[in-house]
N, C-alpha and C positions, 0 to 999 in steps of 0.2 A: 424301150419300144412295146410298146404296149398292145396286140392286139386289138383286128375291131371288135370281135363278141365280146370279149372286157371290156369296150367302151358303151356298146348296144348293153347287155346286161343294167350298164350300171344305170345309162338309163332305161328302160326298164323298175329296175329299184327304183329311179325318182316320179318318175308318172304311176311307181302303184302294186299292179297288177300283174301287170301285161301293159302291150301295144292301148293302144286308143281302138273303139267299137270306129268298125268305118264306116262317113257319110256316101248314103242312098246313093247310085251313080257312079257309084267304085265297080258294082256290081254291069256297069253296061262297058266300060272301058278296055277290063281283064276280061271283055268274055271270049277276041279268038284269039285270049292269047296261052289261052287253055291247053286247046289242040295243039297250037303251034308247037308247042314245046317237044322232046323225047321223055319227058318225063309226065307219068299224067299229073295236074293240079288238082285239085279238085277249089272248087273258086269259092270260098266259104268265108264266115266273120273272117277268124283265125286269119288268113292270108291276105284279105284285102284290110285290117287292120295297118298289115305291114305294108305294103300295096301304100299304104295315104300317108303314114309318119312316112317311109322313105319319100316320096314326092314331099314333104314339110319340111316337118322337123328338122331327120337326116342326111338333106335333095346333097348338100355340099361332101357331106363326108362321101359316100356313097357314090355322091360325081367323083369325084378325087378314085376313090378305091378304082372301080373301072378305068379311066382313066391312067393309070398308073398299074393295071392287071392289063393296058392295050399291051405291052411289051412281054408278058406273059401262057397273053392264048393265043396262039395263034402254034404255038409248044404243047400247050398242055392239050388240046383240042389233036393233033395228032398226036399223041400219047393213047389218048382214049380211042381212039380212035380203032389203030391198032392192038385194042387187046379187042373194042367191040361194050365197050359201057357208051351212054347215052353221054353225049357232046356236053349237058347243058349241066353235067353235075361240072362244067369247069370253071361252075360262078362260081365255085361254097366258096374258094377262101377271098369272092365278096367281103361276103358274112366275121368266116375266120381270120382273119388278113387283112384286109387291103389290101393282099398283094403286096402283106411286105414282105421282103426272108425273114432280114433279124429282127423278126415279133418276137416277145417274147410276153407268155404270159403264169399269169400271177398260181397258176398250175402245172407252172415249167411244160406247157406245152412250146412250145419253137417252130415257127417260118414260117413261110405260107402255108403250106397244111394246118399249122398247130399240128407236128406229132407229140408222145407222146415216150417221153428216151421207149420204152418197151417195146412200145407199141412199134416206133420207130423202131427196134437191133429188131422186131421179130420182124419186118418187113425186106429188110434187109439194106438197112442204112445201116455207115457210119461214129459211132461217138464213144473219141476216148481227152487227152487233157488237149491234144494238142489239135483236134477237127469234129465240128461238128456237120455232118450231112445234114441233118434236117436242113440246114438252113440254103443250100444248095435247091433253091427250082426245080430245074432238070431234074438233079437226081432222086429227090424228095415229089414227084410227079410221079415218075417212075414207080414208085414205093407205096405213093397214094393208089394206082392206078390198081399194085398189086392187093391193096384193103379190102379199096373199095366191090374193086369185082367176086374177092370173099365175103364182101359181110351179101348183098348184091342173092347172090349162091346159098347161104347161108337164112336167108332168107325169102327165098324163091323170088325173086326179081324183083320185089315187093317193092320200091324206093324210098319213101319216107318212112318203115319199116326200118330200114335202109342205114340214110342218111340220122335215122334219132338211136342207131347203134351206134354209128360214126361221132357226136356225143358224148354217145352212156356208153357206151363199151358192151360189144355184145351180147356179153352176163347177164350185166342187170337191162336189158330187151327181153331172152325170153324168159330170164325171173319171173319177169310180170306179164311175157305173156299169157303165159304156165300160167300169174297167179289171177288171170282176168278169165282164163279161159277161151284166148282171145287174139286175132292178131294182126286187126288192124291198128295203126296209129293210132285215126282218131279216138274212136275210140280207148283204144289204154290211154291217150290220152285228159280225157275230158276227167277218170280219180286220178289227184292230187299228191292221192299215198302209193303210184303205181309207178310213176317217173317224176323225177328231179321235173324241181322247175325248170331250170335252162331248153329243157330237153325239151318237158314241154311246146319253148318255145322258136326254138332251134329252128326245125322243121319250117314249118312257114313262114319263120323270116328269111328261109334258103330258100324256098321256092317263092316268095315274093321278090326276091334276087334276081333268080331267074326272068320270074315272068319282063321286070325292068329292064334287065337286062338285054334278052334279045328287044329288047325295041322300044328305048331310050327315049328315043325321041316324044312316041307317047303320050313318055311320062314328065317332059316339060324337064327334062337331061337336054344340054351345051353340048356337042359334039361335034361341033365344029373346027375340031384340034384333027395334029398327022399326028397318030397314031405313032406311040413310045416302039421303036426296037430294040428288037435282044439285042446287048451288049457284041461286038463282034470280035471276034479270038485266036489265037494259036497259043497252042500249048505244046509244053517244053517241058520234056521229063528229066526225072531231077538223081539219082540217083546217091548223092546221100543233101543233111540239111538245107536248107539256103535263107538266110533273112529277107523279111521279101524289100527292107530296106534297099538290100542291093540291085532287091533286082530293076524298080523304081529308077537309081540310081542307073540303070544302064541301060533300057530301058528309056532312060528321059520320059517316064512320065512319072505325078502323082502322085505321094501312096496309097492317094485315096485310092487312085483307081485298079490299087493293082488290086485292096484287096476286093473295090465293087465285084471283078471278075470272080471273087475267090473267095463268096462267102463264108463255107464254110471251113474256111481254116478261124482255129480262139487263139493265134499267138504271133505276134515278129516267126516266128521260127517252122518250118513246115515241117511235115515228121523226124523223129531225130532215125527209128528203123525201117524209112519205108527207105529201103530199093531204088522203084522207078513208080516213084509219087507222080502225075498228073500236072503241071500248074496249064493252068490260062496267063498268058498274056495279051501285049497291044498284035490287032495286025501287024507286022513285019520286022517284028521283035525277036520273030524265036529266035534265030543262025543270030542275032546278036547276041542275044543274052546267052544261047546254050558254050557260042561261043569265049565268053567271056568265065564262063567254068569253070570250063578247058584247063583255062591260062592259069586258076587263081589255087589255091594251095587249102586246104581242107579246114583251115582257121580263117582264116581270108572268111570262104559264103558267112559265115553265121560262128556269132560271139559268143561259146558254150564254154561252163563247168565242170568239171568232171574229178568227180572226185572218188578213192580207192574206196574204196569197207576196208578195215580195220579192224583184226580181232573186240572180240566183244559190240560191237556196232550193232544197237536198229532201224530202224525206219525213225524210229522217237529220238535219242541220240544222236542221231544222224542231222535232222532235222532242228534238232537245239539245238547244235552245235551249230548252224550254219545259218539259223531265222530265217530258213524259210519256217512250210506246212508241210508238216505229215501226210496230206490225203493230193498237196501239189508233187510234193519227194515223191512219192509211190506212182502217182500215176501220169507223172514225167518221163517216169521209168517203167513205165504198164504194168503193172502193180500193185499188189494189193497193197490194201495200207496194215495188214493181221502178216504180210508177208519177209521170213527170213532169209535175212540177205549174207550173202561168207565173205568173209579177210578176203581181199584178193579182187572183188568182184566191181565195178568199175559203174555210175552212179552220175544221168548230169545232173547235178543243180539248177534249180530254176530258179530264172532275173532277173531284171528286170527287164534284161535284150528279149528275155523271150514272151515276154507279157506282148498282148494285142491289147495294144490302146481305143479308149474309145470302147472296147466292147457293151453289147447291153447284161450282158453275168457278170464282168468287172470291171466300173468307171472308174480310166486310172484320175487320181489324185490333178487335182488342181493345176499343180505347182509340179506337176510331172509333165503337163501338156508340154509348157514349150519347149521343155528339151527333148521331142520325139517329135515334136513339126518341124525344126533343123532340120532332119532327112527326105522330109517330103518334096525337094523337085531341089535336088542335087545343081547348081549352074552348071560346071561338068561333070559331065559322066565319065567312070575311065575307064565306064566300055568304049567310048568313044577312038577310033582307029591309030587318030592322030600320038598319041597318049601312051607315054611305058611308063607301070611299074619303074617304080625307084626307093630308098631305101634307102631315108636320112637322119642324124641322129643332132641331137639337137644339145645349141651352144650355146653357152653362160650370156641370157640378153635379149635370147632366143624368145617369139611368141607367134600366136597362131596365126593370124595380122602377117607377122614377115617372112614367113614362107609360107604362109599363099600368094601373099602378095611373087615373094623368089622365082616359080611355080604357075605361073599365071593359071591361079585358078584359088578358091575358095574358103572360108573359115570352119563351113558347114558344112563342102565335100568333102577335108579333111577328116573332118569326126564321120563322117561319115564311115570314109575310110577303116578311122579306128572308131571303135567302139567300145575301147576298152579305156575312151582316157573319158572324166571325168571334170567338168563345166572346163573353165578354158586355162587353167596353169598348166602349169607343162617347166617338167624336174632334164635336168643338164643333161646330158647321155644317156638319154633316154628315146628309140628310136618308132616315128615315122612313118606308116604306109603312105609317098605318095605318090599316082599317081600325074608324072610332067610330060608337056610339049618334046613328041617325040627330033619334034627342030629345037632343038630347047641344046644352052650352054649348058643351062643349072645341071647338075651333076650330084646323088649320093657322094656324102661323104666316108 
């Protein structure tokens, strides 16, 4: 999902060099907004031209972004207020990402605040094979407040320079200021050799977005809608890795909702080595999920495959032997691709069961989607107190359908309980985990 700023830059490219000149009269309409903002906003031609562009060709685009942002703005403003930052900076994501947590730019910036990996790490965000906290709006906002606060201090409270450095990097702004012997963004922006075009357009774009977002009705935006509220949730502390599809099953929640509550997760499985991972679940389900986790064996929580390193093995040899990516193998085990492994080491093998579905950075192949979709809404979850766990030994002639009917469940649920199943074929003598009605006479053989 591309972010807003990529789309805006593409539009500017199609227009030529920048937004079209502002029409006469826009200045009068915007006069009161500059004074109302807690960031100085000069009503120069560049800012006014973007106000006009947002009112016209990009009207729907900006309006959709403001509606989407309504669920995040209270949280962002609370964080910025606590950090002593101008509250109008909360509108920066309107241009950066249109408030899309999964937005990924062509330069690999990600999330509502469009952090690059390095900047994210510098400001306390975690990113590894399992997690990318840039996609968590709350955690990313805390990091953005820290970063913007640092930029504001670096440029002496000049928020135009700070915003420009948010886009181009503080080093680029400092070099431009030193070359021009000037610390004013608008003066630097006059010289195309000092700053990239994207940065020269970025600051007036942000300022125009702030003006409109503060008084949308005045600028022709329809806000007769009920503001979206941030999703409520409870948290469950996980001591072991758990498959999100298990969580969806136990909480009787579509898998898409579990993923939406935990956008930082890049895989179906929570981090393998985290002993206290905080997972968000729908309100009223934490106790149910926790109880089910306590009653389940580790092997039932996540379908993980491990490999024991043999003498002479290297990551490259193991990856080739297991038909997996060397990079994935290393990162899934918190290793560098150049790391050495010793005989006896246990490595988690990345596989389909741990790969995430339909994420921006790794789209799932079309033919793989139906299999993943089967587990989105199991009809009768194992966590139901009226069911008990049993082990069923497959007999000749059994089918998933006949077993489902025997235990009054569904084929989808049986497949969810047994992630190792591939397709619908069963082997006589194999053992299946089934959650049977506690009052049923059906028993495992």
